[in-house]
N, C-alpha and C positions, 0 to 999 in steps of 0.2 A: 355578948360574944357573937361573933359572926357565925351564921349557919354553916354546918359542915357540908351540907349539900351544895351550897353556893360556892364554897371554897373548892370542892372537888370538881365543880363544873368548869372552873377556870383552867385553861391550859397554861399554867404558870411556867415561866421560863426558868430553867435551872441556872444557878449562879455559875455553872461550869460551861459557858458557851465556848464553842471552838473559836479560837482567835482568827480573825481574817488575816490574810497575808498583808504585809506592810505595803506592798505595791500591787494594785490590780493586775490581772493577767494581760489585759489589753491596754495599750496607751491610747488615749482619746483626746482629740482637740476640744478645747473648752472656750466658750465666749461669754461675754456679759454685755447686756444692753439695757438701758433704761426703758421703762414701759409706763404709760399713763393710761389708767382705766377710768371709766365713769360709772358710778353706782346708779342704781335705778332712781334714786332721789336726786341725782345730779352732782353728787360729791365727787371731786377729782381725787383719784387714788394713785399715789406714786409707787412704783415698783421696779424691780430689777429681774430680768430673765437671765438665768444662767443656762446657756445652751451647751449641748455636748454632742459629739459625733455619734450617730446611731443610738439614740436614747432608748432605754428600756421602758421608761415611764417619765411622767411629768409630775413632780411633787410641788404642791402648793404649801408654802411655808408661812404660817401665821404666828405673830408674836404675842407676847404676854402684855399685861398692863404696864403703863408708863414706859413702854419700849417702842421699837420701830423695826423696820426691815433689816437693819444691820445687826440685829440679834443673830442673823444667819450669815453674816459677812464671811466667816470662815467655814461654817457648816455647809453652805451651798457648794463651794468649790470641792470640798471633800466628797460630797455626794456625787458630784459630776465625774470625779475620777473613777467611780464605780459604775458610771453609765446612767446616772439619773439627772435629767434636766430639772430645773426648778424655777418657780416664780415666787419671790418674796415681796411682800407689800407693806406699806405703812397704812395701818388701819386708823380710822378716825378716833378710836379709843386707844390712846398711846401717849408716848412722851419721849424723853431724852435719855432714857436709861442706857442705850447703846449708841448715842450720838445725837440723832435728831429724828423727827417724824414730820415730813412735809404735809401729809394728809391731815394730821391732827392740828398742825399750825394753820392750815388753810381753813379749818372750820372753827378756829378761835380758841383752841385748847391752850391754856396758859401753862408755862413750865411749873412743874410740881403739883399740878392738879391731880387729885385722887379720884378716880372714876367711881361711879355708883353702879350697882347691878343693872340698872336700866340703861346706863351708858355702855356697859359691856354688850348687852343684847342689841343695842342700836348699831353695833359694828357689823352685824350679820350681812347687810347689803354689800359691804366691802368684800366679804368672802364670796358672796354670790357672784359679784362682778369678776373676781379672779377665776372662779370656776367656769363662767361663761367664756372667758378668754382662753382658758386651758382646753376646753372641749373642742374649740375650733382647731386645735393642733392635731386632733385625731391620734392621740396617744393615750395609753392607760393613765388615769389620773388618781393620785394618792393625796389625801388631805392630811396635813401635819399641823397640829395646833399646840400652843404653849400656854398653859394656865387657862385664862378665861377663853382664849380662842380654841383650846383643846375641847372645851365644852361646846363651843359654837360648832366645831367640826361634827359633833354627833348630831346636832340639829340639821346641819346641811346634809349629812350622809343619810339621814332618815328620809329625806326628800329626793335623793338621787341614787337609786340602786345601781346605776351604771358605773359608779366609781369602782376603783380597783381595791382600795384599802383605806383605813383610817389609822393615823398614828397620833396618840394623845399623850402629851407630856404634862403631868400634874393636872388632870381634869378634876372637876368638882362641881357641886351644885352652887355656882357662883351668882345665879340670878335670883330675882325675888321669889319666883316659884321654885321651891326647893325640891321639886320632883321633875322639873322640866327636862333635865339632861337624861335622867334614868328612863323616862318615858320615851324619849327620842332614841336612846340606845336600844330599846326593845324592838325598834323598827329597822335597825341597821342590819343589812344582810351581807355585808362584806367583811373580810377579816379585819380584826382590830388589834392593835398593839398599844399597850399603855405602860407608862412608868411614872415615877414621881421622885420627890426627895426622899431621903432616908428618914422618914417622919411618919409616925404611926397614923396620924390623922390623914395625911395625904395618901398613904398606902391604902388605908381603909376606904377612902373616898373613891379612888380608882377601882378598887376591888368591887365596891357596890355597883358602880356604873357598869363595869364589865359583866357582872353577874346577870344583868338584864339583856345583854347581847345574845341573840339566839344562835349565832353561828360561831365560827372559829375566832378565838381570842387568846391573847397572850399578855401576861403581866410580868414585867421585869422589875423585881424588887432589889434595889441596890444593896450589896453587902459591904462595899467600900464607897465612901463618899456619897454622892447623890445630893443634888440641889434642885431647887424649884424650876419647873419649866424646861425648855430646851437648853437652858444654861448648863444642864447636867452634862452636856457634850463638850463643854468648853474647858480645856485644861486649866485656864486661869481661874475659873470659878470652882472647878471640881478636880483638883490635881490627882487625887487618888482613885476617883471613880469614873472619870470621863472615858477611858479606854474600854473598861467592861461595858459601859453603856453603849458605846459605839459598836462593840461586838454584837450586842443584842439587836441594835437597830439594823445593822447590815445583814444579820442572819434572817431577820424578818423580811427585809426588802428582797433578799435573794430568793425567798420562798414565794412571795406574792407577785414579783416582777423580775424573774430571773433573766 
């Protein structure tokens, strides 16, 4: 049974989030352009920058296993309408779940390959390259991860206190060291948002990691729908729960980067 003290320490989000307006108050021009990054070990990383007029922040969007940057093909434009620019990348640990992954293909990952925990961890330089690119833009930077990359986001945030926030969709101890993410979370000093599928194991995994975060943290536990990773925001994947999840996401963003 989870400790009552840890549960009370979490600033759990209520299921009754105020619904955001259907249309943001301000209309903003939005653009999209391809970006190519180079990781510290020389791997070329394909990405897309979604720009927006007068951005409130720059969100780095990292995908789940067997996936690619187009996990965010509809999420990034919706974030932009609320004033949040973004960069979504193809990590080397990925695949064709949402179309294709140029980075994974470039390093020889075969279609259908199931990654190992070591391969998940090996994608960290891709996230670091994205962060270096983002910091040059002189905007508040928010890390957003999905599944294994949600866990990598904690590792990155532990090393970069200058970040604005972390958003983790289905984080867990996915690496060989089953304490690595929790130990990193204990060093994160920025606000953290986490959610997961409507699944007891995933909910507990997110709760345990959040319990280690010393500062502000929020856990959105889905009451309707709820699927793994950032896919929880996609109506096609989560018809009943995507809009409540979006309400939670936007409420958090408007607090950390209004």
